[in-house]
N, C-alpha and C positions, 0 to 999 in steps of 0.2 A: 504494500500499499504505499502510494506517495503522499507527499505533503498536501497536496491539493485534492486528495480525494474527497468525495462528498457522500454523506450517509444521509438519506432521505428517512424521515420519521413521521409516522402517523400518531397523532396525539388524540387521546379520547378519554372520556370517563368511564371507569368501570366500577360501578357502585359509589363508594366514597373515595375511591383512589383515581390519580390521574395516571394514565399509561402512556409511554412513548414505545411503539413498535417499530423496529427497522423495517425498511421496505426491502431493499437489495440484500440486507443481511438479517436473518431471523434472530434479533436479539431484543429483549424487552427490558425496561426499567419502570418502576412504580413508585409513587410517592403520594403524599398527602396534599401538597400544593404545587403549582406550576414552578415556583422557584426550586423547591426541592427535587421536582422531577428534572429540571436542568441539571441540577447538581448530580442526581442519581445517574442520569443518561451519561454524562462525562464520565462518571465513575465506572460505570459497567464498560464503556467503551475503552477506557485507559487499562483497566484490569485485563481485558480481553487482549489488547495489543501487547501489554507486559508479558502476559502468559505465553502468547505466541512466539514472541521474540526469545523468550528464555528456552522455549523448546526448539529454537531453529526454524520456525514456521513463519510464513508471511500472514500477518494480521488479515482476518476475515476470510482467508482462503478456504478454511474448513466449515464456514457457516453457509447454509443453504438460504435461498430467498425466502421472504415471508409467504404465507399462502396467498393466493391469488386474490381473495377478497380483500386483504389488506392493500395489495397494490392497486386494485381499481379504486378503493376508498382513498387512497392517497391523491389519485390525480383528479377526483372530485372535491377535494376538501379545500379549506381557506389556509391561507398562509398565517404563521405563527413564528415571531421572532425567537430564535434560540441563540444565546450568546456563543461566540467561539471560545474554545478552550485550548490550553497548552498543557501537554502532559510531559512529565520529566521523572526520571528515575535518578538515583544519586550520581549515575555516570554519564547519562546521555538522555536527550529529548526523545520521547517516543513519537512515532507518526501521528499527527494531528490533523483530522478530517474535519471538513466544514459540514455543519449540518443545515439541512433545510427540513423544516418541521411545518406540518400542517394539521390542522384541527377539524375533527369531524364531532358532530353532536352526540353519536352514540357509537358504540364498538361495531365494527363489521360483523354482518349477520352469521356467517360461517363460524365466528368465534363466539358461539352463544353460552359457552360455559365460562365462569369468572376465571380470570387469570389467577387469582388469589382468593383462598377461601377467606370470606368475611362473617 
């Protein structure tokens, strides 16, 4: 993954939680508020990048895309600003993707079961 890579995120409510679902890469972050969701999304991506590099793998190479309903919902969703993040380890910076987040009012239909038990 290069420094200019972009991760598209579909953001929606799932009960009391905010959820960010990756589109090209099937990863998920959940939080109680949008500010916390932004932080949790950055943390999930940083941890994935760090673990991949530690095992000599390309970040995101092993992640499949999200289900089709998530991809379709993303292209119909409204834009939502997500701040960029910089990820560092003690010895080197990690690849830092740009985020494009979009909001939908409800979770995609095929994902009818809650992501997190509440």
